[in-house]
C-alpha positions in Angstrom: 22.9 4.1 -1.5 24.2 3.7 2.1 25.2 7.4 2.1 21.8 8.4 0.7 20.2 6.2 3.4 22.2 7.7 6.2 21.2 11.3 5.1 17.6 10.3 4.8 17.6 8.7 8.3 18.9 12.0 9.7 16.1 13.9 7.9 13.4 11.6 9.4 14.9 11.7 12.8 14.8 15.5 12.7 11.2 15.7 11.4 10.0 13.2 13.9 11.3 15.4 16.7 9.7 18.5 15.0 6.3 16.9 14.9 4.8 18.9 17.8 1.6 20.9 18.2 1.8 24.2 16.5 4.4 23.4 13.8 3.2 23.6 10.2 3.9 20.8 7.6 5.6 23.5 5.4 8.0 24.3 8.2 8.8 20.6 8.5 9.4 20.3 4.8 11.7 23.4 4.8 13.8 21.8 7.5 14.0 18.6 5.5 15.2 20.6 2.5 17.9 22.3 4.6 19.2 19.0 6.0 19.3 17.4 2.6 21.1 20.4 1.0 23.6 20.7 3.8 24.5 17.1 3.2 25.2 17.8 -0.5 22.3 15.7 -1.6 19.0 16.2 -3.5 15.4 15.9 -2.5 14.2 13.1 -4.8 10.5 13.7 -4.5 10.5 17.2 -5.9 9.5 17.2 -9.6 8.2 13.6 -9.6 5.4 13.2 -12.1 1.8 13.2 -10.8 -0.5 10.3 -10.4 -2.6 11.5 -13.3 -1.8 13.6 -16.4 -3.6 16.5 -14.8 -1.6 16.5 -11.6 1.4 18.9 -11.5 4.9 17.6 -10.7 5.4 17.1 -7.0 6.3 20.5 -5.4 8.1 19.6 -2.1 10.9 17.6 -0.5 8.6 15.5 1.6 5.2 14.0 1.7 3.6 14.8 5.1 0.2 13.0 5.6 -2.0 13.5 8.6 -4.7 11.2 10.1 -6.9 10.0 7.2 -4.2 11.0 4.6 -2.5 7.8 3.7 0.4 9.0 1.5 1.4 12.0 -0.7 0.2 14.8 1.6 1.6 18.0 0.2 3.3 20.3 2.8 1.3 23.5 3.5 0.4 25.9 6.2 -1.6 23.2 7.9 -0.8 23.2 11.7 -0.1 20.0 13.4 -2.3 19.5 16.4 -2.3 17.4 19.6 -3.4 13.8 18.8 -2.6 14.0 15.1 -1.1 10.9 13.4 1.6 12.3 11.1 3.3 10.2 8.4 6.5 11.6 6.8 7.8 10.1 3.6 11.0 11.3 1.9 13.5 10.3 -0.7 17.2 11.4 -0.9 19.5 11.2 -3.9 23.2 11.2 -3.4 25.8 10.3 -6.1 23.0 9.3 -8.5 21.6 6.7 -6.1 18.3 7.0 -4.1 17.0 5.9 -0.7 13.3 6.1 0.2 11.9 5.9 3.7 8.8 6.8 5.8 7.8 7.0 9.5 4.6 7.6 11.3 4.5 9.4 14.7 1.7 10.4 17.0 1.8 14.0 18.2 1.2 14.5 21.9 -1.7 12.6 23.4 -2.8 9.6 21.4 -5.8 7.4 21.3 -5.1 3.7 22.0 -6.5 3.0 18.5 -3.9 5.3 16.9 -1.1 3.8 19.0 -2.0 0.3 18.1 -2.3 1.2 14.4 1.2 2.7 14.4 2.7 -0.2 16.3 1.1 -2.7 13.9 2.3 -0.9 10.8 5.8 -0.8 12.1 5.6 -4.5 13.1 4.4 -5.3 9.5 7.4 -3.5 8.1 9.8 -5.5 10.3 8.1 -8.7 9.3 8.5 -7.8 5.7 12.2 -7.0 6.2 12.7 -10.3 8.0 11.3 -12.2 5.0 13.7 -10.5 2.6 16.3 -13.1 2.3 18.2 -14.4 -0.7 16.6 -17.5 -2.2 13.2 -16.7 -1.0 10.4 -15.3 -3.1 9.4 -11.6 -3.4 5.8 -12.3 -2.2 7.2 -13.9 1.0 7.7 -10.2 2.0 4.1 -9.4 0.9 2.6 -12.4 2.9 4.6 -11.5 6.0 3.3 -7.9 5.9 -0.3 -9.1 5.3 -0.2 -11.6 8.1 0.7 -9.0 10.7 -2.0 -6.6 9.5 -4.7 -9.2 9.2 -4.0 -10.5 12.7 -4.6 -7.0 14.1 -7.8 -6.7 12.1 -6.7 -3.7 10.0 -6.8 -2.9 6.3 -3.9 -3.1 3.8 -3.9 -0.5 1.0 -3.7 -2.4 -2.3 -3.5 0.3 -4.9 0.0 1.5 -3.7 2.9 -0.7 -2.7 6.6 -0.9 -2.2 9.1 -1.1 -5.1 12.6 -1.5 -6.3 14.8 1.6 -5.8 18.2 2.6 -6.9 19.0 4.9 -9.8 15.3 5.7 -10.1 12.8 6.2 -7.3 10.4 3.6 -8.6 11.9 0.5 -10.2 10.8 -3.0 -10.7 9.8 -5.2 -9.0 6.7 -3.8 -7.3 6.5 -5.1 -3.7 2.8 -5.4 -2.7 1.7 -5.6 0.9 -0.5 -8.6 0.3 0.1 -11.9 -1.5 0.9 -15.6 -1.4 4.2 -16.8 0.1 6.2 -18.8 -2.3 5.3 -16.7 -5.3 6.9 -13.9 -7.2 10.5 -13.5 -8.4 13.4 -15.1 -6.4 15.2 -12.6 -4.1 18.9 -12.3 -5.0 21.8 -10.7 -3.2 22.2 -7.1 -4.2 18.5 -6.4 -4.9 17.5 -3.0 -3.3 13.9 -2.7 -2.3 11.7 -0.2 -0.6 9.3 -2.1 1.6 6.4 0.1 2.7 3.2 -1.1 4.4 0.3 1.4 4.3 -2.3 0.3 6.9 -5.8 1.7 7.7 -7.7 1.6 10.9 -10.9 0.9 9.0 -11.6 0.1 5.4 -8.6 -0.3 3.0 -10.5 1.6 0.3 -8.8 4.9 -0.7 -9.4 7.9 -3.0 -7.2 10.6 -4.5 -8.0 14.3 -3.7 -8.5 16.9 -6.4 -4.8 18.1 -6.0 -3.9 14.9 -7.9 -1.6 13.7 -5.1 -3.1 13.3 -1.7 -4.4 9.8 -1.0 -6.9 9.5 1.8 -9.0 6.7 3.3 -12.5 6.5 1.8 -14.0 6.2 5.3 -12.1 9.1 6.8 -10.4 6.9 9.4 -6.6 7.2 10.2 -3.8 5.4 8.3 -0.2 4.8 9.1 2.8 4.3 6.8 6.3 3.0 7.4 9.1 2.3 4.9 12.7 1.3 4.8 15.1 0.8 1.9 16.9 -2.5 2.2 19.4 -4.5 0.3 19.2 -8.3 0.1 22.4 -9.9 1.3 24.2 -13.1 0.5 22.8 -15.6 3.0 22.1 -13.3 6.0 19.3 -10.9 7.0 18.6 -7.9 4.8 20.7 -4.8 5.4 18.5 -1.7 6.2 20.0 1.3 4.5 17.7 3.9 6.2 18.0 2.9 9.8 17.3 5.8 12.1 19.2 6.7 15.2 18.5 4.2 18.0 16.2 2.1 15.8 16.4 -1.6 16.2 15.4 -4.0 13.4 15.4 -7.7 13.9 
């Protein structure tokens, strides 16, 4: 999984730098595909089953969600514009093991509201990672995420959450972004989890578009999404397997 995580970190570094006015989300996805293939890995998301029986298998290497799109935005000819809040989510499979990670970036000139939303969502992720220690409870992660978001006055999406990850993209246990500390399964060394807060500037209510994939805020206000794959260690802080170049955790 460390190898998958390193490849994925390289993908997200590249796409973060590509997120400039004038680029299309399809061009970003094509670049992700190239980086993944060149590393001898596989794009995990492609072919994943839909949210409903009517939704087609996922058609791309990445999910690229803009502004009010929370998650699962399908790459297309949509052009990224100045001021857009762009969230990129990607999974990489290498040697039969999977890493999953997401990052949100603001393109060009940003509103203070958007900047603070991104800062808060990343801080919530870091708080969740900090709570992921052997001997603690799973929902200690959830409560840590929720506390950061609540203090900022933002909404936490409840219908989607983090998850175990390893040989499958979505494994048990689910890792919600809200909950009570001291509840849930005990965290044990070797557990690999994808922690992923999805935070909204306004109401946390969401809806799914007719494509069967794209999740948007019900009120049309922006959302941000960060995610890392971590492994619980024996007695120390969690190891982040998808750490990007220059990123500091802890």
